[in-house]
C-alpha positions in Angstrom: 27.7 -71.9 -17.2 26.7 -72.4 -13.5 24.9 -75.5 -12.7 21.7 -75.1 -10.5 20.1 -77.1 -7.9 16.6 -77.3 -9.0 15.4 -79.7 -6.1 13.7 -76.7 -4.4 11.8 -73.9 -6.2 14.4 -71.3 -7.0 13.7 -67.5 -6.8 15.8 -67.1 -10.0 13.9 -69.5 -12.7 16.4 -71.5 -14.4 16.8 -72.3 -18.1 17.7 -75.9 -19.4 20.5 -75.4 -21.9 22.9 -77.9 -23.3 21.5 -80.6 -21.1 22.1 -78.8 -17.8 20.2 -76.2 -15.7 21.6 -72.7 -15.9 21.1 -69.4 -14.3 22.9 -66.1 -14.7 25.5 -65.2 -12.3 24.4 -62.0 -10.5 22.2 -60.4 -13.4 22.0 -56.9 -13.5 18.4 -56.9 -14.6 15.7 -59.2 -13.6 11.8 -59.5 -14.2 9.8 -60.1 -11.1 6.6 -62.5 -11.6 3.8 -62.0 -9.3 1.0 -64.4 -8.1 -2.0 -63.2 -10.1 -4.4 -63.5 -6.9 -2.2 -62.1 -4.2 0.5 -60.1 -6.1 3.0 -61.9 -3.9 6.3 -62.5 -5.7 6.8 -66.1 -7.3 10.0 -65.8 -9.1 12.5 -63.5 -11.0 13.6 -64.3 -14.6 16.7 -63.3 -16.5 18.5 -64.8 -19.4 21.5 -62.3 -19.0 24.5 -64.1 -20.5 22.6 -67.0 -22.0 24.2 -68.2 -25.3 21.4 -68.9 -27.6 23.8 -69.7 -30.4 25.2 -72.5 -28.6 21.6 -73.8 -27.6 20.9 -73.8 -31.3 24.3 -75.5 -32.1 23.6 -78.2 -29.5 20.2 -79.0 -30.8 21.5 -79.5 -34.3 24.3 -81.5 -33.3 23.5 -83.6 -30.2 19.7 -83.4 -30.5 19.6 -84.4 -34.1 22.0 -87.3 -33.4 20.3 -88.8 -30.4 16.7 -88.5 -32.1 18.0 -89.9 -35.4 19.0 -93.0 -33.5 15.4 -93.7 -32.9 12.7 -94.7 -35.3 9.3 -92.8 -35.5 7.5 -95.6 -33.4 10.4 -95.6 -30.7 10.0 -91.7 -30.3 6.1 -92.2 -30.2 6.5 -94.9 -27.6 8.6 -92.6 -25.4 5.7 -90.0 -25.7 3.4 -92.6 -24.2 5.7 -93.3 -21.2 6.1 -89.4 -20.8 2.4 -88.9 -20.7 2.3 -91.5 -17.9 4.9 -89.9 -16.1 3.5 -86.2 -16.1 -0.1 -87.6 -15.2 1.6 -89.2 -12.1 3.0 -85.6 -11.2 0.3 -83.3 -12.4 -0.5 -82.2 -8.9 2.8 -80.3 -8.9 1.9 -78.5 -12.0 -1.6 -77.9 -10.6 -0.3 -76.1 -7.5 2.0 -73.9 -9.4 -0.7 -73.1 -11.8 -2.8 -71.9 -9.1 -0.5 -68.9 -9.1 -1.2 -68.0 -12.4 -4.9 -67.4 -11.7 -6.0 -70.8 -13.2 -8.8 -72.9 -11.5 -9.0 -76.6 -11.0 -11.2 -76.6 -14.2 -8.5 -74.6 -16.0 -5.8 -77.1 -14.9 -7.8 -79.8 -16.7 -7.8 -77.7 -19.8 -3.9 -76.9 -19.7 -2.0 -79.7 -17.7 -4.3 -82.6 -18.4 -5.0 -81.1 -22.1 -1.3 -81.2 -22.7 -0.7 -84.6 -21.4 -3.7 -86.0 -23.3 -2.3 -84.3 -26.4 1.1 -86.1 -26.4 -0.8 -89.3 -25.6 -2.8 -89.0 -28.8 0.3 -88.2 -30.8 2.0 -91.3 -29.5 -0.9 -93.5 -30.4 -1.4 -91.9 -33.8 2.3 -92.1 -34.6 2.4 -95.8 -34.0 -0.8 -96.6 -35.8 -0.7 -94.3 -38.8 3.2 -94.1 -39.4 6.0 -96.5 -40.5 8.5 -97.7 -37.9 11.2 -96.0 -39.9 12.4 -92.5 -40.5 11.1 -91.9 -44.1 7.3 -91.5 -44.7 6.0 -92.2 -48.2 3.5 -89.5 -49.4 1.0 -90.7 -52.0 1.1 -93.0 -54.9 4.0 -93.8 -57.2 4.0 -92.0 -60.5 5.1 -94.2 -63.5 7.4 -92.0 -65.5 8.4 -94.3 -68.3 6.5 -96.9 -70.5 8.2 -100.0 -69.3 8.0 -98.9 -65.5 11.8 -98.5 -65.2 11.7 -94.8 -64.2 9.3 -93.9 -61.3 8.6 -90.8 -59.2 6.9 -90.3 -55.8 7.1 -88.1 -52.7 8.7 -88.7 -49.3 8.8 -86.9 -46.1 12.1 -86.7 -44.0 12.8 -84.9 -40.9 14.1 -81.4 -40.8 17.8 -81.2 -39.8 17.6 -78.0 -37.8 15.7 -77.2 -34.5 12.0 -76.5 -33.8 11.8 -73.4 -31.8 8.5 -72.6 -30.1 7.6 -69.1 -28.7 4.5 -69.5 -26.5 2.0 -67.3 -25.0 1.3 -67.0 -21.2 -2.1 -68.4 -21.1 -1.1 -72.1 -21.7 2.2 -72.9 -20.0 1.9 -76.6 -20.3 -0.5 -77.3 -23.4 1.1 -74.8 -25.5 4.4 -76.4 -24.9 3.4 -79.9 -25.3 1.1 -79.5 -28.3 4.1 -78.4 -30.2 6.8 -80.6 -28.7 4.8 -83.8 -29.5 4.8 -83.6 -33.1 8.3 -82.3 -33.5 9.5 -84.9 -31.4 7.8 -87.9 -33.4 9.3 -86.1 -36.5 12.8 -86.4 -34.9 13.5 -82.7 -34.4 15.0 -81.3 -31.3 12.9 -78.4 -29.5 13.9 -75.1 -28.0 11.2 -73.7 -25.7 10.7 -70.0 -25.1 7.6 -69.5 -22.9 6.0 -66.2 -22.1 7.7 -64.9 -18.8 4.6 -64.3 -16.8 3.9 -68.0 -16.5 7.2 -69.5 -17.3 7.7 -71.0 -14.0 4.8 -73.7 -14.7 6.6 -74.4 -18.0 10.0 -74.7 -16.4 8.4 -77.3 -13.8 7.0 -79.3 -16.6 10.4 -79.4 -18.4 12.0 -80.5 -15.3 9.6 -83.3 -14.8 10.2 -84.1 -18.6 14.0 -84.3 -18.0 13.7 -86.2 -14.7 11.6 -88.9 -16.6 14.8 -89.9 -18.4 12.8 -90.1 -21.5 14.2 -87.2 -23.3 17.3 -88.0 -25.5 20.4 -85.7 -25.3 19.7 -82.3 -26.9 16.3 -83.0 -27.7 14.7 -80.2 -25.4 16.1 -77.0 -24.1 14.3 -74.2 -22.3 14.8 -70.6 -22.4 13.3 -69.0 -19.2 13.2 -65.3 -20.1 14.1 -63.1 -23.0 15.5 -64.6 -26.2 15.9 -61.6 -28.3 18.7 -62.9 -30.7 17.3 -66.4 -31.1 16.2 -65.9 -34.5 19.8 -64.6 -35.6 21.1 -68.1 -35.3 18.3 -69.9 -37.3 18.2 -70.8 -41.2 16.3 -72.7 -43.7 16.8 -75.9 -41.7 14.8 -74.6 -38.8 11.1 -74.1 -37.7 9.4 -71.4 -35.6 6.1 -72.0 -34.1 4.7 -68.8 -32.6 1.8 -68.2 -30.5 0.9 -64.7 -29.3 -0.1 -61.2 -30.6 -0.5 -60.2 -34.2 2.1 -57.5 -33.7 4.7 -59.7 -32.3 4.2 -62.2 -35.1 4.7 -59.5 -37.6 8.1 -58.5 -35.9 9.2 -62.1 -36.1 8.1 -62.5 -39.7 10.1 -59.4 -40.7 13.1 -60.8 -39.2 15.7 -61.2 -41.9 16.3 -65.0 -41.3 12.5 -65.4 -41.7 11.9 -63.0 -44.7 15.1 -63.9 -46.7 16.7 -66.8 -45.3 14.1 -69.5 -45.4 13.4 -70.2 -41.6 9.9 -71.9 -41.7 7.6 -69.7 -39.6 4.0 -70.6 -38.6 1.8 -68.2 -36.3 -1.4 -68.6 -34.3 -2.3 -65.1 -33.1 -5.3 -62.8 -32.5 -8.6 -64.3 -33.1 -12.0 -62.6 -32.9 -13.9 -65.8 -32.8 -17.8 -66.0 -33.3 -20.6 -68.0 -32.2 -23.6 -67.9 -34.2 -27.0 -68.7 -33.2 -29.0 -70.0 -36.0 -32.5 -68.5 -37.0 -34.1 -71.7 -36.0 -32.7 -71.8 -32.6 -35.0 -69.6 -30.5 -35.3 -69.2 -26.5 -37.5 -72.4 -26.4 -35.1 -74.7 -28.0 -32.5 -77.1 -26.9 -30.1 -75.4 -29.2 -30.6 -72.0 -27.5 -29.8 -73.5 -23.9 -26.8 -75.2 -25.5 -25.5 -71.9 -27.2 -25.9 -69.8 -23.8 -23.9 -72.6 -22.0 -21.2 -72.5 -24.6 -20.8 -68.7 -24.7 -20.6 -68.7 -20.9 -18.1 -71.4 -20.7 -16.0 -69.8 -23.3 -16.1 -66.6 -21.5 -14.9 -67.7 -18.2 -12.6 -70.8 -18.8 -9.1 -69.5 -18.1 -10.7 -66.3 -17.4 -11.4 -65.8 -21.1 -7.7 -65.9 -21.8 -7.8 -68.4 -24.6 -7.1 -67.8 -28.4 -10.2 -69.7 -29.0 -12.6 -67.8 -26.8 -15.9 -66.5 -28.0 -15.4 -62.6 -28.5 -18.5 -62.1 -30.8 -22.0 -63.6 -30.3 -24.1 -63.1 -33.4 -27.6 -63.7 -33.2 -30.9 -62.8 -34.8 -31.7 -59.3 -34.1 -34.9 -60.1 -32.2 -32.7 -62.5 -30.0 -30.1 -59.9 -28.8 -32.1 -59.1 -25.4 -33.1 -62.6 -24.6 -29.4 -63.9 -25.2 -28.1 -60.9 -22.9 -30.5 -61.7 -20.4 -29.9 -65.5 -20.5 -26.1 -65.0 -20.3 -26.6 -62.7 -17.3 -28.7 -65.3 -15.6 -26.1 -68.1 -16.1 -23.1 -65.9 -15.2 -24.7 -64.8 -12.1 -25.7 -68.4 -11.1 -22.3 -70.1 -12.0 -19.5 -67.5 -11.7 -17.7 -67.0 -8.4 -14.7 -64.7 -8.9 -11.7 -65.2 -6.5 -8.5 -67.0 -5.8 -8.3 -70.3 -7.4 -7.1 -71.9 -4.2 -10.5 -71.2 -2.7 -12.8 -74.2 -3.4 -15.7 -71.8 -4.1 -13.9 -70.1 -6.8 -15.2 -70.8 -10.3 -13.3 -68.0 -12.1 -9.8 -66.8 -11.2 -7.9 -63.5 -12.0 -6.3 -62.7 -15.2 -2.7 -63.7 -15.4 -1.3 -60.1 -14.2 -2.0 -56.7 -13.2 -0.6 -55.7 -16.8 -3.1 -58.0 -18.5 -6.1 -56.7 -16.4 -5.2 -53.2 -17.4 -4.9 -54.3 -21.1 -8.4 -55.8 -21.1 -9.8 -52.7 -19.3 -8.4 -50.6 -21.9 -9.9 -52.9 -24.6 -13.4 -52.6 -22.9 -13.0 -48.7 -22.7 -12.2 -48.7 -26.5 -15.3 -50.7 -27.2 -17.6 -48.6 -25.0 -16.3 -45.5 -26.5 -17.0 -46.9 -30.0 -20.6 -47.5 -29.2 -20.8 -50.5 -27.1 -23.2 -50.7 -24.1 -22.0 -52.6 -21.1 -25.0 -55.1 -20.3 -23.4 -57.4 -17.6 -20.2 -56.7 -15.7 -17.8 -54.1 -16.6 -14.5 -52.9 -15.0 -16.5 -50.8 -12.5 -18.7 -53.8 -11.2 -16.2 -55.1 -8.8 -13.0 -56.9 -8.9 -13.2 -59.4 -6.2 -11.9 -59.2 -2.6 -8.3 -60.5 -2.9 -6.1 -57.4 -2.4 -3.9 -56.7 -5.4 -5.2 -59.5 -7.6 -5.8 -59.1 -11.3 -9.4 -59.8 -11.1 -11.9 -58.9 -13.8 -15.5 -59.7 -13.9 -17.3 -61.5 -16.6 -18.5 -58.7 -19.0 -21.2 -58.8 -21.8 -21.3 -55.8 -24.2 -24.0 -55.3 -27.0 -23.9 -52.9 -30.1 -26.9 -50.9 -31.7 -24.7 -50.9 -34.9 -23.3 -54.6 -35.3 -20.9 -53.4 -38.1 -19.1 -51.0 -35.6 -15.4 -51.6 -36.8 -14.0 -51.8 -33.3 -16.2 -54.7 -32.3 -14.4 -56.8 -35.1 -10.9 -55.4 -34.6 -10.3 -54.9 -30.8 -9.9 -57.9 -28.7 -10.4 -57.7 -24.9 -8.4 -60.8 -24.0 -10.2 -61.6 -20.9 -13.8 -62.7 -19.9 -15.5 -60.3 -22.3 -17.9 -60.8 -25.2 -20.1 -58.6 -27.5 -23.6 -59.7 -28.7 -24.3 -58.5 -32.2 -27.8 -59.0 -34.0 -28.1 -60.0 -37.7 -31.0 -59.7 -40.3 -30.5 -62.9 -42.1 -28.0 -65.6 -42.9 -26.1 -63.7 -45.4 -25.8 -60.8 -42.8 -24.6 -63.2 -40.2 -22.0 -64.5 -42.7 -20.8 -61.0 -43.4 -20.6 -60.1 -39.7 -18.5 -63.3 -39.1 -15.9 -62.3 -42.0 -15.5 -58.9 -40.5 -13.2 -60.6 -38.0 -10.7 -60.8 -40.8 -10.0 -64.5 -40.2 -10.6 -66.6 -37.1 -9.4 -70.0 -35.2 -12.9 -71.1 -34.9 -16.5 -70.3 -35.1 -19.7 -72.1 -33.6 -22.9 -72.4 -35.5 -25.9 -73.4 -33.3 -28.7 -74.9 -35.5 -30.6 -78.2 -35.9 -31.3 -77.5 -39.6 -29.0 -79.1 -42.2 -29.8 -76.6 -44.7 -28.9 -73.7 -42.4 -25.7 -75.6 -41.5 -24.7 -76.1 -45.1 -25.4 -72.4 -45.9 -23.3 -71.2 -43.1 -20.5 -73.7 -44.0 -20.4 -72.2 -47.6 -20.3 -68.6 -46.1 -17.7 -69.1 -43.3 -15.5 -71.9 -43.8 -12.9 -70.1 -45.7 -12.6 -67.6 -42.8 -12.0 -70.0 -40.2 -9.6 -72.9 -39.3 -12.5 -74.9 -37.6 -16.2 -74.6 -37.5 -18.2 -76.4 -34.7 -21.8 -77.2 -35.4 -23.8 -77.6 -32.1 -27.2 -78.9 -31.7 -29.4 -81.2 -29.5 -27.6 -84.3 -30.9 -24.2 -83.3 -30.0 -24.6 -80.8 -27.2 -23.6 -83.5 -24.6 -20.8 -85.0 -26.5 -19.2 -82.0 -28.1 -15.7 -81.1 -26.8 -16.6 -77.5 -27.2 -16.0 -74.4 -29.1 -12.7 -73.6 -27.4 -11.1 -76.9 -27.2 -8.4 -77.6 -29.9 -8.0 -81.4 -30.4 -4.8 -83.1 -31.4 -6.7 -85.0 -34.2 -7.9 -81.8 -36.0 -6.2 -78.7 -37.3 -5.7 -75.6 -34.9 -5.0 -72.3 -36.7 -6.8 -70.0 -38.9 -6.4 -67.4 -41.8 -5.7 -63.8 -41.8 -5.7 -62.1 -38.4 -5.6 -65.6 -36.7 -2.1 -65.9 -38.1 -2.4 -68.1 -41.3 -0.8 -70.9 -39.6 -1.7 -74.4 -38.8 -1.0 -76.8 -35.8 -2.2 -80.1 -34.6 -4.3 -82.1 -37.1 -2.9 -85.6 -36.2 -0.1 -86.6 -38.5 -0.3 -83.5 -40.5 1.3 -81.8 -37.5 4.3 -84.1 -37.5 4.7 -83.6 -41.2 5.1 -79.7 -40.6 8.5 -80.6 -39.0 9.6 -82.6 -42.2 10.5 -81.7 -45.7 8.6 -83.3 -48.6 10.9 -84.3 -51.4 10.1 -85.5 -54.9 12.4 -88.7 -55.6 12.9 -90.2 -59.0 14.7 -93.4 -60.0 14.5 -96.9 -60.8 12.1 -99.2 -58.9 15.0 -101.0 -57.2 16.7 -97.7 -56.0 13.2 -96.3 -54.9 12.8 -99.5 -52.8 16.1 -98.8 -51.1 15.4 -95.3 -50.4 11.8 -95.7 -48.9 11.9 -99.3 -47.4 8.8 -100.0 -49.4 9.1 -102.5 -52.5 7.9 -101.0 -55.8 7.0 -103.2 -58.8 9.8 -103.9 -61.0 12.3 -104.1 -58.3 14.4 -107.1 -57.4 12.6 -109.9 -55.8 13.4 -113.3 -54.4 10.6 -115.5 -55.9 9.3 -118.8 -54.6 6.9 -121.0 -56.6 4.8 -123.9 -55.8 7.4 -126.1 -57.4 10.6 -124.7 -55.7 8.6 -124.7 -52.3 7.7 -128.4 -52.8 11.1 -129.4 -53.8 12.7 -127.6 -50.8 14.7 -125.1 -53.0 12.7 -122.0 -51.8 10.8 -121.1 -48.6 7.3 -119.7 -48.8 7.1 -116.0 -47.5 4.3 -117.1 -45.0 6.8 -119.5 -43.3 9.2 -116.6 -42.5 9.0 -114.7 -39.4 9.7 -110.8 -39.2 13.4 -111.7 -38.4 13.7 -113.8 -41.7 11.4 -112.0 -44.0 12.8 -109.2 -46.4 11.2 -106.7 -48.4 11.1 -108.3 -52.0 10.3 -111.8 -50.8 7.7 -113.0 -53.2 5.5 -116.0 -54.1 4.2 -116.6 -57.7 1.4 -119.0 -58.1 0.3 -121.2 -60.9 -2.9 -120.7 -62.9 -6.3 -121.5 -61.9 -9.2 -121.8 -64.5 -12.5 -120.3 -64.0 -15.5 -122.5 -65.0 -19.1 -121.2 -65.8 -20.2 -123.4 -62.9 -18.0 -121.5 -60.4 -19.4 -118.1 -61.4 -23.2 -119.4 -61.1 -22.3 -121.2 -58.0 -20.8 -118.3 -56.5 -23.7 -116.1 -57.4 -26.2 -118.5 -55.8 -24.3 -119.0 -52.4 -23.7 -115.3 -52.0 -26.9 -113.9 -53.3 -24.9 -111.7 -55.7 -26.9 -112.3 -59.0 -26.1 -109.2 -60.7 -26.7 -109.6 -64.4 -23.1 -109.5 -65.3 -22.7 -112.9 -63.5 -26.0 -114.6 -64.3 -27.5 -113.1 -67.6 -25.5 -114.1 -70.8 -27.1 -111.7 -73.2 -27.3 -108.6 -70.8 -23.7 -109.3 -70.0 -22.5 -109.5 -73.6 -24.5 -106.3 -74.3 -22.4 -104.5 -71.8 -19.4 -102.8 -73.5 -17.2 -103.5 -70.5 -17.8 -107.2 -70.5 -17.2 -110.0 -73.2 -19.9 -112.2 -71.7 -20.6 -113.4 -68.3 -17.7 -112.7 -65.8 -16.6 -113.9 -62.5 -17.3 -111.9 -59.5 -14.4 -109.7 -58.4 -14.6 -111.0 -54.8 -14.6 -114.6 -56.1 -11.2 -113.9 -57.7 -9.9 -112.2 -54.6 -11.0 -115.3 -52.6 -9.3 -117.5 -55.2 -6.2 -115.5 -55.0 -5.8 -116.0 -51.4 -6.3 -119.9 -52.0 -3.5 -119.6 -54.6 -1.0 -117.8 -52.2 -1.8 -119.1 -48.8 0.5 -121.4 -46.9 -2.3 -123.3 -44.9 -0.2 -124.9 -41.9 0.5 -122.9 -38.6 3.1 -120.4 -38.9 4.3 -117.0 -38.3 1.5 -115.4 -40.2 -0.9 -114.8 -37.3 -3.8 -113.0 -39.1 -5.2 -111.4 -42.1 -6.2 -107.8 -40.9 -7.3 -106.2 -44.0 -7.1 -105.6 -47.8 -6.6 -102.0 -49.1 -6.5 -100.2 -52.6 -8.3 -102.8 -54.5 -8.7 -102.2 -58.2 -10.3 -104.4 -60.7 -8.8 -103.9 -64.1 -9.5 -106.7 -66.5 -12.8 -108.7 -66.5 -12.3 -112.6 -66.2 -14.9 -114.7 -67.9 -15.3 -118.6 -67.9 -12.4 -120.5 -69.4 -10.0 -117.7 -68.4 -7.3 -118.4 -65.9 -5.8 -116.4 -63.1 -2.5 -116.4 -61.2 -1.2 -114.4 -58.3 2.1 -112.8 -57.3 2.5 -111.7 -53.9 5.4 -109.7 -52.7 6.4 -108.4 -49.2 6.1 -104.7 -49.7 6.5 -103.0 -46.3 7.3 -104.5 -42.8 6.5 -102.7 -39.8 7.7 -104.1 -36.6 5.9 -103.1 -33.4 7.9 -101.9 -30.6 5.6 -103.5 -27.7 4.4 -106.6 -29.2 6.0 -110.0 -30.4 4.5 -109.3 -33.9 4.5 -106.8 -36.6 2.4 -105.9 -39.7 3.6 -106.8 -43.2 2.0 -105.2 -46.3 1.8 -107.6 -49.3 1.7 -106.3 -52.9 -0.6 -108.5 -54.6 -1.3 -108.7 -58.4 -3.6 -111.1 -60.3 -2.8 -111.8 -63.8 -4.9 -113.7 -66.5 -3.4 -116.4 -68.9 -2.5 -113.5 -71.3 -0.4 -111.7 -68.5 -2.7 -109.0 -68.4 -3.3 -107.5 -65.0 -6.9 -108.5 -63.5 -6.6 -106.7 -60.1 -4.2 -105.2 -57.7 -4.4 -104.6 -54.0 -2.5 -104.8 -50.8 -3.0 -107.6 -48.3 -2.3 -106.8 -44.6 -1.1 -109.4 -42.2 0.2 -109.7 -38.6 3.3 -111.7 -38.5 5.3 -113.1 -35.4 8.8 -111.6 -34.9 10.3 -115.0 -34.2 9.4 -118.5 -35.7 8.4 -121.2 -33.1 10.0 -124.6 -33.3 6.5 -126.3 -33.8 6.0 -124.1 -36.9 9.1 -125.4 -38.7 
């Protein structure tokens, strides 16, 4: 391999392979990339001689090892710092993105959107996942009567590589939204961007490497063709593809995907719809919000978004008013030109090839019966030489069920307005798209919203409801959020990305594990009832032979450290006093005759929350110490009623310990069980506390 100095923008775009920058030596074939506005050369790409097999092997060895040395929280924290670093250098990415035809507003979607996505994943990873490398999924299943044999599910990271094959329209966001969850999961990534805008992706990767935050082998970049990449993959690996349905089908048919177990997810073509509810007439706030939304989705990224609105489905009587409203807003808001011109609000398409493809798609739609109502290929293409400009274009169809409008996607600033007779008709029209990423329904009527949901939800990965209450705060039809799933059925690819921690788990294997409580505690790092415990009691604490778990810092506390209290008897006066002081005078606590008549109670019973409060009194260690705060109580279940003259005791066990990477404390989850004098379980729950990492001398 020939090392390449990337301090200056190279004409031959480098790849980043095996932790070094690489370009081919005197390639025989190169692909020239042009500025979308001026048609001036930007760079050339070639991967001639690149060893993709070596890249995969490096990821599986060096990448897996370096990422495996970090916990989930440590990897998530690196993403936080990476987001800050990229934010500081985003202007460099803006300047390069200008050449792709993106405006300043488009940069916010791609560059800032990508940075914001990794920031969100960093936060959710540290808040919602353990500081470990195993994630427990769901509750424990008891598989034997005596509790000696249990089963549960866990997630562990894939041992291969995450390959991402991206489209041209989002060279930064498209990479970072896939990279963030795979990085948190601990799976190394190989990025293969679309050549047309790969120079922006390459600049972003260079910044990521320069940050010093990417471990060895965790990120590689192929700047150009990678035709044999899938040949080197197997069941350990994951491929995430964004692009055309045709290309997705070719990849799916690869033997390693079809027969060797390569995990494959695709996000492809999508004829997304915006539906104007029958209640949203031209004099409503909803109508105005609808027009703004359609206009934005037509023009953002010059309509080159997988989530753009391709079909505008409106009541038949509103077709002409909607077309005219779109015309008015487009005429007043859209200035087509070079993004480097401050007056420009919509840039060119990414390339001349893309412009020709959009023009062909519009011609096909017109030939099928569409009428050009606004714009069109012949209405002017800007004054910028050889730029790939295309005007905002609105079509309408006298026959809204024309097959072409539900199958041909013009991947640019083009949309079609279709009329519907009633809600059932609108639902049918939306479904003709064959599965979409997103639909917007604009209505202020709850029943209409519910009816549309029942009709269209199964055809869409996301549904946005837009009305006067959320019009100003909505993130918009075309903005996938890291918190929510992005993907859709059928034509949209059948895949799923994002969705918060769901996305992290896409790069992990869910496994059912079975065994004794003690062994499963060892596997998961979470204490299971029946596993070994080190028990302290009031007596052993008092005589100094044991230490109360609340006196232990994180450095001293261990999973299975336990405190078992003595019994406390419940008196009738305790029940009536609690009822009077709290105002909870429910008959089961205050009316002997009514309580006795209830088949669930023997007679008047103690309030559940009285018992929980007493339990805290039974296990708490009152002096200042490493337990800093009680932050919650989860999974509370009352199982056996307690009446007066009964007694309760509590057993508190350190169940899970989660140290924080950035603070001097961590979280401890305590398994809590209340028993009565007959050793019957009264209640179970988890107590959540914050505990200092180190003890202070004054706490001793």
